[in-house]
N, C-alpha and C positions, 0 to 999 in steps of 0.2 A: 364375516361381518359386513355389511355395505360399505363401498366407497363414503356414501354418505355420512355412514355411521363414524368410520374411521374420522373423515374430516371435522365433525361435531368434538369426538375425544381430542383430537388434535387443537380445536377451538378453545374446548373447556382449560386444556394445559397450556395454553399462553402461545401454542405454535402456530398460529395463525392470524395474521391481522386483515380484517376485512372492508372494504369500503361498502357503500351498499349492495353491492353484487354477492348474493349469497352463494355460500360455498358448492352447494349442490350443482349449481348451474357452471362451474367452472370447466370441469371437460365437455361441455355441451356449447359452450360458449365457442364463437369463432372469433378469435382475435386478430387485431390487427397489429398490435405489437405483443411477441413474447419476449421478455427480457430475461436472460438466464444469470442467477448472480445480482443478490444486493449489495455488493461492495460501492466503493463511491461511485464509479464510473456508472453500474448498473442503475444504480439509484437516479443520480443525476440524467441518466439517458432516459429512463422511465418515467421521470417527473416531468422533465421536457415535453416527450412524444404525449404525455397525457393532456397537455394544456390545450390539444384540440378535442374539445368533448365529445366531439364525432368520431372520435378513434379508440376503440376498447384496448387499453393496456393491460398485461399480465406480468408482473414480475414475480419470479419462482427463485426461492432461495434455499438451498438445503439443510441449511444450520437453523436454530431458532433463536431466541430473544437474545437480545444484549442489554442496551440501554433499559431504565425503568420502562420509559413510555412506550418501547416495544414490547413490552411483558416480561422483561428480565427482571430477576428478584437472586441473582447469584450475588452475595455481599459478605462481609464480616458482621459479627453481632454489632459493633459501633452505630452500625449504617441501620439498623431495624428502626421500624417507624418515621422511615422517610422516605421520599417518592425521589429514592438514588439506589442503582445497582453498582455493583463494582466498576463496571464501566463507565459511569458517568462522573466518578471521582478521578480527578488527573494523576493527583499522588499515589493512586494505587496501579498507575501502569506497571511497575516493573514486578508486581506481583504476579502480572500473567506468567512470568518465566520461571516462577518457581511456587506456586500454589495450582491445585487443581482447578480444572474450570473447562466449561462444556461450549467455551468459545472458540476453542482452535479447531484446526481439520483432522486432528487426531490420524487416525488409520486411513483417510482420505485422500491427503498428499505427503509425499515423502521429505517434508520441510515443513516449517513453522509457518504456520498464517492463520488467519481469520476465517472461520466456516461459520458466520453468524449474521444475523442482520447488521449491516454497515461496514463487513468484512473487515481488512485490517484497519478499516478507520475506526474500528470499534475497541483496539487491542493495542494499538501503537502508541507515540510518545503525542501523536496530533501534530507533528512541526508542519507549518504552512509556508513555504520559501516559495517566492515566485522564481520560477525559470528565467534566465534571462535572455534578453530578445535573441540576442546569438545562438542558442540552441536551437529555438526554431528554424532561424536562417539558415544554419551550417547542417543538421542533421535531417530536416523534415521535408518533404515535396511542394512542389509547388498546387497551393490552395491551403496550405499549411503553414507558411512562413507566420512570422510575428504578426505582420501586418494583416493578414486574414485572421488572426487569434485576437484582435484588440476587442471588439465586440463579447468574445467569449470569453476571456479576464475579465471586463467591467461586469459582465452578466454573474460572474463567479462572485467580486468581491462585493457586489450589491446584495446578494444571496447570503455567503458564508462571512458569518462577523468570524475576525481573527485580533490577536493584541501581541504585543510583546513584554506588556503587564498583564496578565489574566486575572490576577486577586482583585476580587470588587474593591478594594480600597486602592487598587491603581500600584501599590508599591510592590518591589521585586523583593523577593525573599531569597536566604542563603547564597546573599553575593560574598562570602570571602574569595571564592574560588573564582567568581568573575574578576573582583580587585586583582588578585594576584595573575591571574590569567592574560587582563590589560595590561598589567605592567611589562610583561613578558612580550606579548603579541605586538602590542599597540606601542609602548614606550622603547621596548629593547629592539624588535624586529621590524618596526616601521608601518605596522599596519594601521588603517586609519578606522575610529568607529563610528559607525553608521548606523541608521535605522533600515534593518536588514532591505523589507519590500520595500520602502521609498527610492532604494537604491539599487532595484533590483537588477538592472546591467552591470554592475559594479561585483566583480568574482574574484578579481585578482586584489590581493592583500587587503580585504576588509574583515572586520570582526565589529561584533554585536551582541545581542540580547537573540535568543532565538523567539520567533513566533508561532505562537499555538493557536490553533482552529478552533478555540472555545467561546463557549456563550455563558456568561454569568457564572464564570469560573467555574463550569462543568464541561465535560467533555462534549464539544460540538459535532461537527462534520455532515456528511449529506443526511444520514440517517435521522437530524435534529432539523437540519437549514431546509431540506428539500423534501423527503420523504412524509414528514406531517403536512405538507400541502395536498402532497397527491392524493394520501389516504382520504382525504376532503371532498374527492372527486368521485361522480358515482360510477364513471367510465375505467375506471383504475383499480385494482384489485392485487395486495400482494400476499403470497401464498408460500409459507418456511415448511420447513420438514419435506421438501421437495428437492431430490436428490435428480436433476438430468440427467438420464443415461445417454442419450443419442438425438440428433436432430433427423427427424424423418423425413423423406425427400424423394421426389421424382426427378431423376436426372438432376439439371440443374437448380430446380425448384424445392426450397424447403415449403413442407408441408405442415409441418408441426413439431412437437418434441415428445419423448417419452421419458417421464419420470416416475422415480420409485416413492411412493408418498406411504411410508409405514409398511413396506412391504407390499404395497399394492402397486403395479403396474399400471399408471394412468397415462393416457396421450391427450396433448392439450395441441388444438388445432388453430390453424391460420384461417383467416378469412382468405377471399380470393385473389387478394392484393398485399396480403399481410405479409410480415418481417419477421423473421427473428433474431435479437441481439444477443450473441453471447459475451457476456461479461464476466467471467468467472476469475479472472486473473491470469496470472503469466504462465501459471503451471496448468492451472485446471481447462482455460479455453482451448489451449491445441491437445489436450486429452480427448476434450469433447469433439473437437474437430476429428481427431484420428478415429474416434469411436462413431462418427459419421460418415466412414469411408472417405477422410480426407486427408492427405498427408503421405508421408514416405510408403512407398508400394511395400517395403519390407517389413514395418510396421502393421501394416495393413494387412498382410499375409497372416501374421502372427494374431491380430485379433479375428480374424476369418475362420479361421483353424480351432479359435477356441469359443467360434461363436458369438463374437460380441459387439458384429454389425448389423445384428438385427434380420438377416437374411439379405442383407444388400448384393445384388450380384457383383463380381469383380469388374463388368462391363461397365457399371455404374459408379468405378471409384476414380476419385480425382488424384490423381498421383503428385505429389507435391511436396518434395525434401524441404520448403522452407516453412513447413507449418510444425514449429516448434525451435528453429533454429536458430541461431544467434541469441540465446537467452543471455540476460544479463543479471550480475547482481555487484553491488560496490564490495569489494575486497577491503576489509578493515581490521585494523591492528589496536588493539588496546595497549596504551600508554599508561602507566600507573605512576603519577606525580604526587610528591610530597613536599611540604612546605608548612614552616610553624607558622604561617600567616593564615593556614586553611584550615577550616572546620569541616569535618565530614560530616554528613548527615545522612541517615539510613532512614528509609520509608518503611512502615509496619503494615502489614495487610491487618493484622488480628487487634495491635494493641499501639496504637500511635501516642505520642504523647499527649497527656492531657489537655496541655494548655493549646498544641495545635490542632487536636481534634475538634475543642470549642471552637478556635477560630473558623474552622472550616464552615463545622453545621448550624453556627448560629450566625457566621458574617461572611462565608464563603470567600474566606481569606487565608493566609497562611502559607506553608510548605505545601498544603495537601492541594492548593490551587494550581499547581503546575508538575509537571510530569520529570520533574529532576535534572533538566537540561538546562545550564546556566549561561553559557555562553558558546558561540557559534562563530567558526571563520571558514574565509576561502582565499585560496590563491592557486596560479598556474604554474606548470613546468612547461617549459616548450622547448622542443628537441629540436637537433641538429638540422632535420627536415623543414622546419615550420612550423611542423604542427604542435597541438598545445593539447594536455594532460589537465584537466580539472581537480584539483583537492580541497578536502572539506574536514574539519575539525570541530567535532563539537564535545565539551566538558560536563560531567556531570558531579554529582553532590557527593559521591562517594568511592571507594577503593572497591576493586575486584578481586575474586577469588584470591589469591595469598598474600594481596595489599589490602588490608581494611580495616588499618589502624585510623586514628580519628582525625589526623593531618594527612590525606591521600585521597586524592578524586582520581577519576578515570577520563583521562584523552583518548576518544575514538576518531582513527584516521580514515578517512575513505579516500580511494581514489573515486573519479566520477566520470565525465563527458571526455569525448576522446582517447579513453581506453582500448587497448587491442585485444583483449582477452573476451571469449563468448564461450557458451557452451551449447547444451540444448537440452530439451524435454525429453523425459525418457519414462516407457512404461516399464515395470519391475515385472516380476513372475506372475503377479497378481493383477497387472495393468493398473497399477495405483503410479500416478505422475511424479518425475522430482528431476532431480537436475543431474546433469553429466560434464565435465567439464570446464566448469564456468572460470576457477578461479587462475588466474596467472597461467594459462594455457598459452599467452605469449609473456616471454620474461621482460619485454619493454616496461610493462607496467611496474613491474617489481622495482627496477631501477628507478622510474620517473617516482613512484612513491617512498622510494628512500631518499631521492635528492630533496622533495619536501620536507621529509623529517630533519634529514641531517641538517637544511636551511634554518629552520627553527630551533633545532638545538643548538645552534651557532649564536643564538641569541639568549641562551640561558644563562649564562655567566652574569652574578651581579642582580640575580632576581631573587634568590635564594628559593627556587622550585629545584629540585632534585626528580629527574626518573629513575624510579627502581627496577624497572625488569627491563631495559636497554639502557646500558649505560651512556651518561651523555658523551664520553669520549668516543662514542661507536663510530668506526667509519662505515662509508657510504655501503661497502661490500658487505660488512657485518651487519647492518641494519637490512640490505635487503635479503640477506642468507635468513634474518629472525623472522623476517615479515612475511617470508614464504614456507617457513616450517611449522607444521600444524602442532597447536598447543590451544592452553586456555586462553592465550592474548593475541590470536594469529590465523588465518586462515578460517575463521568462524564465518556464518553465513548471516548476513544481514537481513537479508530476505525483504531487499526494495528489488523485487522480482521485475523482470521489464523485457522488452523487446523481439517476444518469440514468436510474434507473428507482423513480422515489418509492411510496411508498407512499398508496394510494386512488385513483392514477391509473396506475399501470402496475403493481402488485402488490397484493394485498391483506394485511389484517393477518398472516396465516398464509405470506406471501409466496408465494402463488400468483399467478401472471399472469395478470391481469382476461382473461378472456375463456376461459381454459382450466381444466382442471380439476386435473391433475396435473404441471404444469409449474410450477417454482419459479424463483426468482431471490435467490441469498444471497450478497450480496459487497456492497463498497462503493457499488454501485449503488441499494441502499436507503438507504442511510446518509445523512441531513441533514447538512451542513457544519458540523462541530464546532469548538470552540474550541481543541482543540488537534491535533496530527499525527493522522491518523485512523486507524493502525494498531491502536491498542488497541480503539479502538471497532470496527472493522470486526471483529473477534474476536469482542466483547462478543456483536455482533448474530450471529455464527454459532452462537455458543453459543445463543442466545434461539431461533434458525429450528430448527436440530436439535430443540430442545425442541418447538416448536409441531408441526414435520413429525411426528415420533413421534407425536402425540397425533392424527394424521389418519388414524394407521394405514396 
């Protein structure tokens, strides 16, 4: 079967979304920008770069459709006859962990993630928290300080809707857990109840309603707010079902990429002054660099021996152990909380309560208008040397694992910015990327998180809330031991992967890969650990990166 025939079949199956550029011309077009990966960063970068109608932009995605508007039709029976896929309905978020789906990366990554149009923004909760200015000023290089990023933040807010009351009727549902948590965290522990993004700089002792990047009570994100604009441009093309294998390069100059499209190896070429932007995420992007001959020389030797470098001679390798190094994810602990004042709510993929189904389908209101997180709070732990570790808590609507009665909800505690533990991206025996050594590689992190938990436990008496899996009376040492002992509640992967291709060692401040002239990384890989869920921070970074890449010409 010819390449054109294959592309025609993929288009018929909804695996290709095309602008007026025709599929048959993709492999013969000289692209000014090839963006690899249609996650939040890749979509934003590609959309902004395509604003110049003289530049041809190709966005490649290995996975398939997600939202209904992208061709996604994976959904439960109760959504039949609607213009909704499972992705569009916020209340179906948790089902991604328990029901079969084509949206995740499967065998392509040794971790949970989104390999679909929208990437992780198509499968996560959609939490949208602006990082405090201090994150950028403390952890990012010159040119990426908060003052440099203000225009990027403004562009993001202008393009991406968000709300802490996403239901179409602006009511906040399932609030018994919020009320109980407020009595504990605000009234007893002394936190301030605030609108979160309106007070983005405050991340010590603050509590409030989560902010979601939804639009009209449906999942939003860059696949909706950015991509749909880009698809109307004749100079832009999105192709899904294209798994990029490596960047083709001559020395320090990238000339294109090689992708597997339905089993056919296809080369997409750059124009003379073109650029490749790698946006596969903090696990996949280092993998692609490694398979392009850029990385730890020991890894490159393994890849070379397995004929995974496309014949690239060793003299052309760019040896850099920073590729995939210092990988970060938030260490988390689930704490199951019970109170007679709390009414648990369990979302159903196949059979929502009739009244809640009607509320959503007829009015875009009710519990299915948001993704189960009902409250969020932050604090900091200051160490004896003056350094600070950030802490975050989110509370959902139901219990977890062995604690799932009608009066139990789950508190998820994260360690965030300022933690000391990092790991690295590793390739297994099949050269599939995953993580190694990320959690609690530095014992200080466990001590800091235990301090935070013990601190909020001290405010529990009189609230009527009982922690079930960690005794309220647990000592600091007992809490530290619990959170570092693997269980259903501790040392799990949050999958907030970031920081695996850092500024100064892996990329320069224009996001150009060290040793290359026209190869960039723009995604969570370049983002330092943040005080908040990383999604909004990654979007801000993509806005800034696109601005800088445009200046390079």
